[in-house]
PyMOL Python script that loads the backbone (N, CA, C, O; Angstrom):
from pymol import cmd

cmd.read_pdbstr("""\
ATOM      1  N   MET A   1      31.886  -0.257 -14.306  1.00  0.00           N
ATOM      2  CA  MET A   1      31.228  -1.523 -14.153  1.00  0.00           C
ATOM      3  C   MET A   1      30.142  -1.392 -13.088  1.00  0.00           C
ATOM      4  O   MET A   1      30.253  -0.589 -12.162  1.00  0.00           O
ATOM      5  N   LEU A   2      29.121  -2.175 -13.237  1.00  0.00           N
ATOM      6  CA  LEU A   2      27.974  -2.136 -12.348  1.00  0.00           C
ATOM      7  C   LEU A   2      27.587  -3.569 -11.995  1.00  0.00           C
ATOM      8  O   LEU A   2      27.623  -4.460 -12.844  1.00  0.00           O
ATOM      9  N   CYS A   3      27.218  -3.780 -10.739  1.00  0.00           N
ATOM     10  CA  CYS A   3      26.720  -5.079 -10.286  1.00  0.00           C
ATOM     11  C   CYS A   3      25.427  -4.816  -9.531  1.00  0.00           C
ATOM     12  O   CYS A   3      25.357  -3.912  -8.699  1.00  0.00           O
ATOM     13  N   VAL A   4      24.408  -5.607  -9.824  1.00  0.00           N
ATOM     14  CA  VAL A   4      23.103  -5.405  -9.202  1.00  0.00           C
ATOM     15  C   VAL A   4      22.762  -6.596  -8.311  1.00  0.00           C
ATOM     16  O   VAL A   4      22.826  -7.749  -8.735  1.00  0.00           O
ATOM     17  N   GLU A   5      22.402  -6.293  -7.081  1.00  0.00           N
ATOM     18  CA  GLU A   5      21.851  -7.307  -6.184  1.00  0.00           C
ATOM     19  C   GLU A   5      20.334  -7.123  -6.237  1.00  0.00           C
ATOM     20  O   GLU A   5      19.773  -6.258  -5.565  1.00  0.00           O
ATOM     21  N   ALA A   6      19.687  -7.956  -7.050  1.00  0.00           N
ATOM     22  CA  ALA A   6      18.245  -7.840  -7.272  1.00  0.00           C
ATOM     23  C   ALA A   6      17.477  -8.472  -6.120  1.00  0.00           C
ATOM     24  O   ALA A   6      17.983  -9.375  -5.453  1.00  0.00           O
ATOM     25  N   PRO A   7      16.245  -7.998  -5.882  1.00  0.00           N
ATOM     26  CA  PRO A   7      15.449  -8.529  -4.781  1.00  0.00           C
ATOM     27  C   PRO A   7      14.959  -9.964  -5.006  1.00  0.00           C
ATOM     28  O   PRO A   7      14.538 -10.622  -4.055  1.00  0.00           O
ATOM     29  N   SER A   8      15.007 -10.455  -6.242  1.00  0.00           N
ATOM     30  CA  SER A   8      14.587 -11.831  -6.512  1.00  0.00           C
ATOM     31  C   SER A   8      15.410 -12.389  -7.672  1.00  0.00           C
ATOM     32  O   SER A   8      15.972 -11.636  -8.467  1.00  0.00           O
ATOM     33  N   VAL A   9      15.472 -13.706  -7.755  1.00  0.00           N
ATOM     34  CA  VAL A   9      16.193 -14.357  -8.839  1.00  0.00           C
ATOM     35  C   VAL A   9      15.579 -13.964 -10.180  1.00  0.00           C
ATOM     36  O   VAL A   9      16.304 -13.693 -11.137  1.00  0.00           O
ATOM     37  N   ALA A  10      14.257 -13.932 -10.253  1.00  0.00           N
ATOM     38  CA  ALA A  10      13.581 -13.578 -11.510  1.00  0.00           C
ATOM     39  C   ALA A  10      13.967 -12.176 -11.970  1.00  0.00           C
ATOM     40  O   ALA A  10      14.216 -11.957 -13.156  1.00  0.00           O
ATOM     41  N   GLN A  11      14.018 -11.217 -11.027  1.00  0.00           N
ATOM     42  CA  GLN A  11      14.398  -9.855 -11.401  1.00  0.00           C
ATOM     43  C   GLN A  11      15.860  -9.800 -11.827  1.00  0.00           C
ATOM     44  O   GLN A  11      16.197  -9.115 -12.792  1.00  0.00           O
ATOM     45  N   GLY A  12      16.722 -10.506 -11.126  1.00  0.00           N
ATOM     46  CA  GLY A  12      18.136 -10.529 -11.489  1.00  0.00           C
ATOM     47  C   GLY A  12      18.345 -11.095 -12.875  1.00  0.00           C
ATOM     48  O   GLY A  12      19.113 -10.547 -13.666  1.00  0.00           O
ATOM     49  N   TYR A  13      17.672 -12.182 -13.172  1.00  0.00           N
ATOM     50  CA  TYR A  13      17.773 -12.786 -14.496  1.00  0.00           C
ATOM     51  C   TYR A  13      17.233 -11.850 -15.563  1.00  0.00           C
ATOM     52  O   TYR A  13      17.830 -11.724 -16.633  1.00  0.00           O
ATOM     53  N   ALA A  14      16.118 -11.195 -15.290  1.00  0.00           N
ATOM     54  CA  ALA A  14      15.509 -10.282 -16.264  1.00  0.00           C
ATOM     55  C   ALA A  14      16.439  -9.112 -16.586  1.00  0.00           C
ATOM     56  O   ALA A  14      16.475  -8.648 -17.726  1.00  0.00           O
ATOM     57  N   LEU A  15      17.185  -8.633 -15.600  1.00  0.00           N
ATOM     58  CA  LEU A  15      18.115  -7.527 -15.833  1.00  0.00           C
ATOM     59  C   LEU A  15      19.228  -7.899 -16.795  1.00  0.00           C
ATOM     60  O   LEU A  15      19.834  -7.023 -17.412  1.00  0.00           O
ATOM     61  N   CYS A  16      19.503  -9.189 -16.929  1.00  0.00           N
ATOM     62  CA  CYS A  16      20.587  -9.652 -17.804  1.00  0.00           C
ATOM     63  C   CYS A  16      20.119 -10.023 -19.201  1.00  0.00           C
ATOM     64  O   CYS A  16      20.934 -10.388 -20.048  1.00  0.00           O
ATOM     65  N   MET A  17      18.836  -9.936 -19.452  1.00  0.00           N
ATOM     66  CA  MET A  17      18.310 -10.269 -20.773  1.00  0.00           C
ATOM     67  C   MET A  17      18.614  -9.139 -21.759  1.00  0.00           C
ATOM     68  O   MET A  17      18.588  -7.971 -21.372  1.00  0.00           O
ATOM     69  N   PRO A  18      18.900  -9.459 -23.017  1.00  0.00           N
ATOM     70  CA  PRO A  18      19.250  -8.429 -24.007  1.00  0.00           C
ATOM     71  C   PRO A  18      18.245  -7.295 -24.134  1.00  0.00           C
ATOM     72  O   PRO A  18      18.640  -6.176 -24.463  1.00  0.00           O
ATOM     73  N   SER A  19      16.968  -7.537 -23.888  1.00  0.00           N
ATOM     74  CA  SER A  19      15.983  -6.472 -24.045  1.00  0.00           C
ATOM     75  C   SER A  19      16.062  -5.423 -22.943  1.00  0.00           C
ATOM     76  O   SER A  19      15.434  -4.370 -23.054  1.00  0.00           O
ATOM     77  N   SER A  20      16.832  -5.691 -21.865  1.00  0.00           N
ATOM     78  CA  SER A  20      16.892  -4.739 -20.759  1.00  0.00           C
ATOM     79  C   SER A  20      18.058  -3.767 -20.874  1.00  0.00           C
ATOM     80  O   SER A  20      18.257  -2.940 -19.984  1.00  0.00           O
ATOM     81  N   PHE A  21      18.833  -3.851 -21.954  1.00  0.00           N
ATOM     82  CA  PHE A  21      19.920  -2.902 -22.167  1.00  0.00           C
ATOM     83  C   PHE A  21      20.139  -2.715 -23.651  1.00  0.00           C
ATOM     84  O   PHE A  21      19.677  -3.513 -24.468  1.00  0.00           O
ATOM     85  N   SER A  22      20.850  -1.649 -23.994  1.00  0.00           N
ATOM     86  CA  SER A  22      21.141  -1.407 -25.406  1.00  0.00           C
ATOM     87  C   SER A  22      22.623  -1.153 -25.563  1.00  0.00           C
ATOM     88  O   SER A  22      23.346  -1.040 -24.573  1.00  0.00           O
ATOM     89  N   GLY A  23      23.063  -1.067 -26.755  1.00  0.00           N
ATOM     90  CA  GLY A  23      24.469  -0.813 -27.034  1.00  0.00           C
ATOM     91  C   GLY A  23      24.937  -1.738 -28.137  1.00  0.00           C
ATOM     92  O   GLY A  23      24.197  -2.603 -28.605  1.00  0.00           O
ATOM     93  N   GLY A  24      26.164  -1.540 -28.537  1.00  0.00           N
ATOM     94  CA  GLY A  24      26.724  -2.389 -29.564  1.00  0.00           C
ATOM     95  C   GLY A  24      26.957  -1.628 -30.845  1.00  0.00           C
ATOM     96  O   GLY A  24      27.206  -0.423 -30.833  1.00  0.00           O
ATOM     97  N   ALA A  25      26.875  -2.337 -31.942  1.00  0.00           N
ATOM     98  CA  ALA A  25      27.268  -1.807 -33.243  1.00  0.00           C
ATOM     99  C   ALA A  25      26.794  -0.395 -33.528  1.00  0.00           C
ATOM    100  O   ALA A  25      27.604   0.445 -33.920  1.00  0.00           O
ATOM    101  N   ASP A  26      25.529  -0.103 -33.348  1.00  0.00           N
ATOM    102  CA  ASP A  26      25.068   1.248 -33.663  1.00  0.00           C
ATOM    103  C   ASP A  26      24.416   1.944 -32.463  1.00  0.00           C
ATOM    104  O   ASP A  26      23.876   3.041 -32.609  1.00  0.00           O
ATOM    105  N   GLY A  27      24.459   1.329 -31.296  1.00  0.00           N
ATOM    106  CA  GLY A  27      23.806   1.912 -30.141  1.00  0.00           C
ATOM    107  C   GLY A  27      24.749   2.327 -29.035  1.00  0.00           C
ATOM    108  O   GLY A  27      24.338   2.440 -27.880  1.00  0.00           O
ATOM    109  N   GLY A  28      26.017   2.558 -29.371  1.00  0.00           N
ATOM    110  CA  GLY A  28      26.971   2.955 -28.350  1.00  0.00           C
ATOM    111  C   GLY A  28      27.836   1.782 -27.922  1.00  0.00           C
ATOM    112  O   GLY A  28      27.935   0.785 -28.637  1.00  0.00           O
ATOM    113  N   PRO A  29      28.461   1.897 -26.761  1.00  0.00           N
ATOM    114  CA  PRO A  29      29.368   0.842 -26.304  1.00  0.00           C
ATOM    115  C   PRO A  29      28.626  -0.486 -26.124  1.00  0.00           C
ATOM    116  O   PRO A  29      27.459  -0.519 -25.732  1.00  0.00           O
ATOM    117  N   ALA A  30      29.331  -1.567 -26.418  1.00  0.00           N
ATOM    118  CA  ALA A  30      28.741  -2.889 -26.221  1.00  0.00           C
ATOM    119  C   ALA A  30      28.537  -3.136 -24.734  1.00  0.00           C
ATOM    120  O   ALA A  30      29.356  -2.728 -23.910  1.00  0.00           O
ATOM    121  N   VAL A  31      27.457  -3.796 -24.400  1.00  0.00           N
ATOM    122  CA  VAL A  31      27.120  -4.104 -23.012  1.00  0.00           C
ATOM    123  C   VAL A  31      27.090  -5.612 -22.859  1.00  0.00           C
ATOM    124  O   VAL A  31      26.466  -6.319 -23.649  1.00  0.00           O
ATOM    125  N   HIS A  32      27.770  -6.092 -21.837  1.00  0.00           N
ATOM    126  CA  HIS A  32      27.785  -7.522 -21.561  1.00  0.00           C
ATOM    127  C   HIS A  32      27.215  -7.736 -20.170  1.00  0.00           C
ATOM    128  O   HIS A  32      27.608  -7.046 -19.229  1.00  0.00           O
ATOM    129  N   ALA A  33      26.310  -8.667 -20.028  1.00  0.00           N
ATOM    130  CA  ALA A  33      25.698  -8.942 -18.732  1.00  0.00           C
ATOM    131  C   ALA A  33      25.750 -10.435 -18.454  1.00  0.00           C
ATOM    132  O   ALA A  33      25.694 -11.262 -19.364  1.00  0.00           O
ATOM    133  N   SER A  34      25.859 -10.752 -17.183  1.00  0.00           N
ATOM    134  CA  SER A  34      25.790 -12.152 -16.773  1.00  0.00           C
ATOM    135  C   SER A  34      25.013 -12.225 -15.464  1.00  0.00           C
ATOM    136  O   SER A  34      24.868 -11.226 -14.760  1.00  0.00           O
ATOM    137  N   PHE A  35      24.524 -13.397 -15.154  1.00  0.00           N
ATOM    138  CA  PHE A  35      23.714 -13.586 -13.958  1.00  0.00           C
ATOM    139  C   PHE A  35      24.378 -14.614 -13.065  1.00  0.00           C
ATOM    140  O   PHE A  35      24.844 -15.649 -13.543  1.00  0.00           O
ATOM    141  N   ASP A  36      24.423 -14.336 -11.770  1.00  0.00           N
ATOM    142  CA  ASP A  36      24.956 -15.272 -10.801  1.00  0.00           C
ATOM    143  C   ASP A  36      24.168 -15.120  -9.515  1.00  0.00           C
ATOM    144  O   ASP A  36      23.624 -14.048  -9.250  1.00  0.00           O
ATOM    145  N   ARG A  37      24.097 -16.152  -8.725  1.00  0.00           N
ATOM    146  CA  ARG A  37      23.317 -16.120  -7.483  1.00  0.00           C
ATOM    147  C   ARG A  37      24.196 -15.840  -6.272  1.00  0.00           C
ATOM    148  O   ARG A  37      24.027 -16.471  -5.229  1.00  0.00           O
ATOM    149  N   VAL A  38      25.113 -14.924  -6.391  1.00  0.00           N
ATOM    150  CA  VAL A  38      25.984 -14.547  -5.279  1.00  0.00           C
ATOM    151  C   VAL A  38      25.935 -13.035  -5.113  1.00  0.00           C
ATOM    152  O   VAL A  38      25.636 -12.320  -6.069  1.00  0.00           O
ATOM    153  N   PRO A  39      26.222 -12.536  -3.912  1.00  0.00           N
ATOM    154  CA  PRO A  39      26.252 -11.079  -3.717  1.00  0.00           C
ATOM    155  C   PRO A  39      27.363 -10.432  -4.545  1.00  0.00           C
ATOM    156  O   PRO A  39      28.338 -11.088  -4.910  1.00  0.00           O
ATOM    157  N   CYS A  40      27.208  -9.167  -4.831  1.00  0.00           N
ATOM    158  CA  CYS A  40      28.236  -8.419  -5.555  1.00  0.00           C
ATOM    159  C   CYS A  40      29.480  -8.264  -4.682  1.00  0.00           C
ATOM    160  O   CYS A  40      29.360  -8.067  -3.473  1.00  0.00           O
ATOM    161  N   PRO A  41      30.669  -8.351  -5.273  1.00  0.00           N
ATOM    162  CA  PRO A  41      31.875  -8.085  -4.497  1.00  0.00           C
ATOM    163  C   PRO A  41      31.931  -6.600  -4.140  1.00  0.00           C
ATOM    164  O   PRO A  41      31.496  -5.758  -4.926  1.00  0.00           O
ATOM    165  N   HIS A  42      32.455  -6.279  -2.980  1.00  0.00           N
ATOM    166  CA  HIS A  42      32.500  -4.882  -2.541  1.00  0.00           C
ATOM    167  C   HIS A  42      33.883  -4.272  -2.662  1.00  0.00           C
ATOM    168  O   HIS A  42      34.048  -3.078  -2.416  1.00  0.00           O
ATOM    169  N   VAL A  43      34.878  -5.057  -3.033  1.00  0.00           N
ATOM    170  CA  VAL A  43      36.238  -4.541  -3.218  1.00  0.00           C
ATOM    171  C   VAL A  43      36.267  -3.659  -4.460  1.00  0.00           C
ATOM    172  O   VAL A  43      35.796  -4.063  -5.523  1.00  0.00           O
ATOM    173  N   GLY A  44      36.818  -2.457  -4.326  1.00  0.00           N
ATOM    174  CA  GLY A  44      36.942  -1.546  -5.457  1.00  0.00           C
ATOM    175  C   GLY A  44      35.670  -0.797  -5.807  1.00  0.00           C
ATOM    176  O   GLY A  44      35.566  -0.241  -6.901  1.00  0.00           O
ATOM    177  N   THR A  45      34.701  -0.769  -4.903  1.00  0.00           N
ATOM    178  CA  THR A  45      33.464  -0.055  -5.216  1.00  0.00           C
ATOM    179  C   THR A  45      33.567   1.425  -4.865  1.00  0.00           C
ATOM    180  O   THR A  45      34.393   1.845  -4.055  1.00  0.00           O
ATOM    181  N   LEU A  46      32.704   2.189  -5.500  1.00  0.00           N
ATOM    182  CA  LEU A  46      32.538   3.607  -5.170  1.00  0.00           C
ATOM    183  C   LEU A  46      31.346   3.783  -4.249  1.00  0.00           C
ATOM    184  O   LEU A  46      31.081   4.882  -3.762  1.00  0.00           O
ATOM    185  N   GLY A  47      30.631   2.698  -4.014  1.00  0.00           N
ATOM    186  CA  GLY A  47      29.424   2.722  -3.213  1.00  0.00           C
ATOM    187  C   GLY A  47      28.286   2.132  -4.021  1.00  0.00           C
ATOM    188  O   GLY A  47      28.465   1.693  -5.157  1.00  0.00           O
ATOM    189  N   ALA A  48      27.118   2.133  -3.413  1.00  0.00           N
ATOM    190  CA  ALA A  48      25.953   1.543  -4.055  1.00  0.00           C
ATOM    191  C   ALA A  48      24.750   2.441  -3.860  1.00  0.00           C
ATOM    192  O   ALA A  48      24.740   3.334  -3.013  1.00  0.00           O
ATOM    193  N   CYS A  49      23.743   2.180  -4.663  1.00  0.00           N
ATOM    194  CA  CYS A  49      22.466   2.868  -4.535  1.00  0.00           C
ATOM    195  C   CYS A  49      21.399   1.806  -4.321  1.00  0.00           C
ATOM    196  O   CYS A  49      21.164   0.964  -5.188  1.00  0.00           O
ATOM    197  N   ARG A  50      20.762   1.851  -3.172  1.00  0.00           N
ATOM    198  CA  ARG A  50      19.699   0.901  -2.841  1.00  0.00           C
ATOM    199  C   ARG A  50      18.361   1.548  -3.187  1.00  0.00           C
ATOM    200  O   ARG A  50      17.982   2.566  -2.608  1.00  0.00           O
ATOM    201  N   ILE A  51      17.652   0.944  -4.140  1.00  0.00           N
ATOM    202  CA  ILE A  51      16.370   1.468  -4.590  1.00  0.00           C
ATOM    203  C   ILE A  51      15.296   0.447  -4.228  1.00  0.00           C
ATOM    204  O   ILE A  51      15.315  -0.676  -4.733  1.00  0.00           O
ATOM    205  N   PRO A  52      14.361   0.826  -3.356  1.00  0.00           N
ATOM    206  CA  PRO A  52      13.332  -0.119  -2.920  1.00  0.00           C
ATOM    207  C   PRO A  52      12.612  -0.775  -4.097  1.00  0.00           C
ATOM    208  O   PRO A  52      12.181  -0.104  -5.034  1.00  0.00           O
ATOM    209  N   GLY A  53      12.494  -2.092  -4.025  1.00  0.00           N
ATOM    210  CA  GLY A  53      11.791  -2.848  -5.053  1.00  0.00           C
ATOM    211  C   GLY A  53      12.604  -3.139  -6.299  1.00  0.00           C
ATOM    212  O   GLY A  53      12.196  -3.954  -7.127  1.00  0.00           O
ATOM    213  N   GLN A  54      13.764  -2.476  -6.449  1.00  0.00           N
ATOM    214  CA  GLN A  54      14.578  -2.678  -7.647  1.00  0.00           C
ATOM    215  C   GLN A  54      15.911  -3.337  -7.350  1.00  0.00           C
ATOM    216  O   GLN A  54      16.463  -4.023  -8.210  1.00  0.00           O
ATOM    217  N   GLY A  55      16.438  -3.143  -6.152  1.00  0.00           N
ATOM    218  CA  GLY A  55      17.691  -3.777  -5.786  1.00  0.00           C
ATOM    219  C   GLY A  55      18.750  -2.782  -5.361  1.00  0.00           C
ATOM    220  O   GLY A  55      18.494  -1.587  -5.212  1.00  0.00           O
ATOM    221  N   THR A  56      19.948  -3.311  -5.173  1.00  0.00           N
ATOM    222  CA  THR A  56      21.110  -2.507  -4.797  1.00  0.00           C
ATOM    223  C   THR A  56      22.089  -2.521  -5.951  1.00  0.00           C
ATOM    224  O   THR A  56      22.525  -3.585  -6.391  1.00  0.00           O
ATOM    225  N   PHE A  57      22.434  -1.349  -6.441  1.00  0.00           N
ATOM    226  CA  PHE A  57      23.284  -1.191  -7.620  1.00  0.00           C
ATOM    227  C   PHE A  57      24.682  -0.753  -7.166  1.00  0.00           C
ATOM    228  O   PHE A  57      24.859   0.384  -6.730  1.00  0.00           O
ATOM    229  N   TRP A  58      25.666  -1.640  -7.263  1.00  0.00           N
ATOM    230  CA  TRP A  58      27.043  -1.359  -6.850  1.00  0.00           C
ATOM    231  C   TRP A  58      27.833  -0.813  -8.031  1.00  0.00           C
ATOM    232  O   TRP A  58      27.835  -1.394  -9.116  1.00  0.00           O
ATOM    233  N   TYR A  59      28.503   0.310  -7.807  1.00  0.00           N
ATOM    234  CA  TYR A  59      29.317   0.959  -8.841  1.00  0.00           C
ATOM    235  C   TYR A  59      30.793   0.755  -8.506  1.00  0.00           C
ATOM    236  O   TYR A  59      31.193   0.835  -7.344  1.00  0.00           O
ATOM    237  N   TYR A  60      31.594   0.491  -9.534  1.00  0.00           N
ATOM    238  CA  TYR A  60      33.011   0.194  -9.356  1.00  0.00           C
ATOM    239  C   TYR A  60      33.890   1.284  -9.971  1.00  0.00           C
ATOM    240  O   TYR A  60      33.482   1.994 -10.889  1.00  0.00           O
ATOM    241  N   GLN A  61      35.095   1.392  -9.442  1.00  0.00           N
ATOM    242  CA  GLN A  61      36.046   2.397  -9.905  1.00  0.00           C
ATOM    243  C   GLN A  61      36.355   2.168 -11.379  1.00  0.00           C
ATOM    244  O   GLN A  61      36.714   1.066 -11.794  1.00  0.00           O
ATOM    245  N   ASP A  62      36.205   3.244 -12.163  1.00  0.00           N
ATOM    246  CA  ASP A  62      36.543   3.180 -13.587  1.00  0.00           C
ATOM    247  C   ASP A  62      37.308   4.417 -14.034  1.00  0.00           C
ATOM    248  O   ASP A  62      37.620   4.567 -15.215  1.00  0.00           O
ATOM    249  N   GLY A  63      37.611   5.302 -13.092  1.00  0.00           N
ATOM    250  CA  GLY A  63      38.373   6.499 -13.403  1.00  0.00           C
ATOM    251  C   GLY A  63      37.528   7.690 -13.803  1.00  0.00           C
ATOM    252  O   GLY A  63      38.056   8.795 -13.931  1.00  0.00           O
ATOM    253  N   SER A  64      36.217   7.499 -14.009  1.00  0.00           N
ATOM    254  CA  SER A  64      35.397   8.624 -14.450  1.00  0.00           C
ATOM    255  C   SER A  64      34.393   9.088 -13.391  1.00  0.00           C
ATOM    256  O   SER A  64      33.738  10.114 -13.576  1.00  0.00           O
ATOM    257  N   SER A  65      34.264   8.354 -12.292  1.00  0.00           N
ATOM    258  CA  SER A  65      33.308   8.720 -11.252  1.00  0.00           C
ATOM    259  C   SER A  65      33.969   8.687  -9.882  1.00  0.00           C
ATOM    260  O   SER A  65      35.027   8.087  -9.698  1.00  0.00           O
ATOM    261  N   THR A  66      33.324   9.342  -8.932  1.00  0.00           N
ATOM    262  CA  THR A  66      33.785   9.356  -7.547  1.00  0.00           C
ATOM    263  C   THR A  66      32.627   8.903  -6.660  1.00  0.00           C
ATOM    264  O   THR A  66      31.490   8.842  -7.128  1.00  0.00           O
ATOM    265  N   PRO A  67      32.886   8.582  -5.387  1.00  0.00           N
ATOM    266  CA  PRO A  67      31.789   8.265  -4.493  1.00  0.00           C
ATOM    267  C   PRO A  67      30.747   9.390  -4.418  1.00  0.00           C
ATOM    268  O   PRO A  67      29.552   9.119  -4.303  1.00  0.00           O
ATOM    269  N   ALA A  68      31.192  10.640  -4.484  1.00  0.00           N
ATOM    270  CA  ALA A  68      30.251  11.769  -4.453  1.00  0.00           C
ATOM    271  C   ALA A  68      29.327  11.744  -5.681  1.00  0.00           C
ATOM    272  O   ALA A  68      28.145  12.072  -5.573  1.00  0.00           O
ATOM    273  N   ASP A  69      29.863  11.358  -6.843  1.00  0.00           N
ATOM    274  CA  ASP A  69      29.037  11.252  -8.054  1.00  0.00           C
ATOM    275  C   ASP A  69      27.953  10.188  -7.876  1.00  0.00           C
ATOM    276  O   ASP A  69      26.804  10.387  -8.268  1.00  0.00           O
ATOM    277  N   ILE A  70      28.333   9.062  -7.283  1.00  0.00           N
ATOM    278  CA  ILE A  70      27.378   7.974  -7.080  1.00  0.00           C
ATOM    279  C   ILE A  70      26.309   8.393  -6.078  1.00  0.00           C
ATOM    280  O   ILE A  70      25.129   8.098  -6.263  1.00  0.00           O
ATOM    281  N   SER A  71      26.721   9.078  -5.025  1.00  0.00           N
ATOM    282  CA  SER A  71      25.782   9.569  -4.017  1.00  0.00           C
ATOM    283  C   SER A  71      24.768  10.528  -4.644  1.00  0.00           C
ATOM    284  O   SER A  71      23.573  10.444  -4.365  1.00  0.00           O
ATOM    285  N   THR A  72      25.249  11.436  -5.490  1.00  0.00           N
ATOM    286  CA  THR A  72      24.369  12.400  -6.160  1.00  0.00           C
ATOM    287  C   THR A  72      23.407  11.691  -7.112  1.00  0.00           C
ATOM    288  O   THR A  72      22.216  12.000  -7.147  1.00  0.00           O
ATOM    289  N   ARG A  73      23.931  10.743  -7.881  1.00  0.00           N
ATOM    290  CA  ARG A  73      23.096   9.978  -8.815  1.00  0.00           C
ATOM    291  C   ARG A  73      22.016   9.220  -8.039  1.00  0.00           C
ATOM    292  O   ARG A  73      20.859   9.168  -8.455  1.00  0.00           O
ATOM    293  N   CYS A  74      22.408   8.641  -6.922  1.00  0.00           N
ATOM    294  CA  CYS A  74      21.469   7.877  -6.101  1.00  0.00           C
ATOM    295  C   CYS A  74      20.357   8.783  -5.555  1.00  0.00           C
ATOM    296  O   CYS A  74      19.184   8.408  -5.566  1.00  0.00           O
ATOM    297  N   ALA A  75      20.725   9.956  -5.088  1.00  0.00           N
ATOM    298  CA  ALA A  75      19.723  10.902  -4.568  1.00  0.00           C
ATOM    299  C   ALA A  75      18.722  11.273  -5.663  1.00  0.00           C
ATOM    300  O   ALA A  75      17.529  11.411  -5.396  1.00  0.00           O
ATOM    301  N   SER A  76      19.213  11.433  -6.900  1.00  0.00           N
ATOM    302  CA  SER A  76      18.313  11.798  -7.995  1.00  0.00           C
ATOM    303  C   SER A  76      17.350  10.658  -8.338  1.00  0.00           C
ATOM    304  O   SER A  76      16.288  10.887  -8.917  1.00  0.00           O
ATOM    305  N   LEU A  77      17.730   9.431  -7.976  1.00  0.00           N
ATOM    306  CA  LEU A  77      16.868   8.259  -8.214  1.00  0.00           C
ATOM    307  C   LEU A  77      16.005   7.934  -7.002  1.00  0.00           C
ATOM    308  O   LEU A  77      15.289   6.932  -6.987  1.00  0.00           O
ATOM    309  N   ARG A  78      16.080   8.798  -5.981  1.00  0.00           N
ATOM    310  CA  ARG A  78      15.343   8.600  -4.733  1.00  0.00           C
ATOM    311  C   ARG A  78      15.727   7.316  -4.026  1.00  0.00           C
ATOM    312  O   ARG A  78      14.901   6.651  -3.401  1.00  0.00           O
ATOM    313  N   GLY A  79      17.020   6.983  -4.144  1.00  0.00           N
ATOM    314  CA  GLY A  79      17.536   5.801  -3.478  1.00  0.00           C
ATOM    315  C   GLY A  79      18.342   6.173  -2.251  1.00  0.00           C
ATOM    316  O   GLY A  79      18.486   7.352  -1.928  1.00  0.00           O
ATOM    317  N   THR A  80      18.865   5.174  -1.572  1.00  0.00           N
ATOM    318  CA  THR A  80      19.706   5.369  -0.402  1.00  0.00           C
ATOM    319  C   THR A  80      21.138   5.013  -0.775  1.00  0.00           C
ATOM    320  O   THR A  80      21.409   3.894  -1.211  1.00  0.00           O
ATOM    321  N   TYR A  81      22.049   5.956  -0.607  1.00  0.00           N
ATOM    322  CA  TYR A  81      23.451   5.709  -0.915  1.00  0.00           C
ATOM    323  C   TYR A  81      24.056   4.791   0.144  1.00  0.00           C
ATOM    324  O   TYR A  81      23.854   4.992   1.342  1.00  0.00           O
ATOM    325  N   VAL A  82      24.800   3.785  -0.308  1.00  0.00           N
ATOM    326  CA  VAL A  82      25.510   2.862   0.580  1.00  0.00           C
ATOM    327  C   VAL A  82      27.002   3.093   0.340  1.00  0.00           C
ATOM    328  O   VAL A  82      27.497   2.811  -0.751  1.00  0.00           O
ATOM    329  N   PRO A  83      27.737   3.608   1.352  1.00  0.00           N
ATOM    330  CA  PRO A  83      29.161   3.884   1.142  1.00  0.00           C
ATOM    331  C   PRO A  83      29.970   2.613   0.935  1.00  0.00           C
ATOM    332  O   PRO A  83      29.569   1.529   1.359  1.00  0.00           O
ATOM    333  N   PRO A  84      31.118   2.763   0.274  1.00  0.00           N
ATOM    334  CA  PRO A  84      31.965   1.570   0.011  1.00  0.00           C
ATOM    335  C   PRO A  84      32.476   0.943   1.304  1.00  0.00           C
ATOM    336  O   PRO A  84      33.194  -0.056   1.264  1.00  0.00           O
TER     337      PRO A  84
END
""", "prot")
cmd.dss("prot")
cmd.show_as("cartoon", "prot")
cmd.util.cbc("prot")
cmd.orient("prot")
């Protein structure tokens, strides 16, 4: 699971629009998104990746990733890793 703290309400809303993700019947796993004006919960996170101008992307435990995986992914995106 992923939660994004976007830099603006408009960006947060845009991230939840169907055109910003794929998946479903023939495109892989179904993706469900919702928008709320509250910070992401930090309980159960593996950490976050803060990317300037795009927001802070919080990753949650799902059994397939570790905090080190998130840190590495964040470095490849030129972001700043935020520990849980």
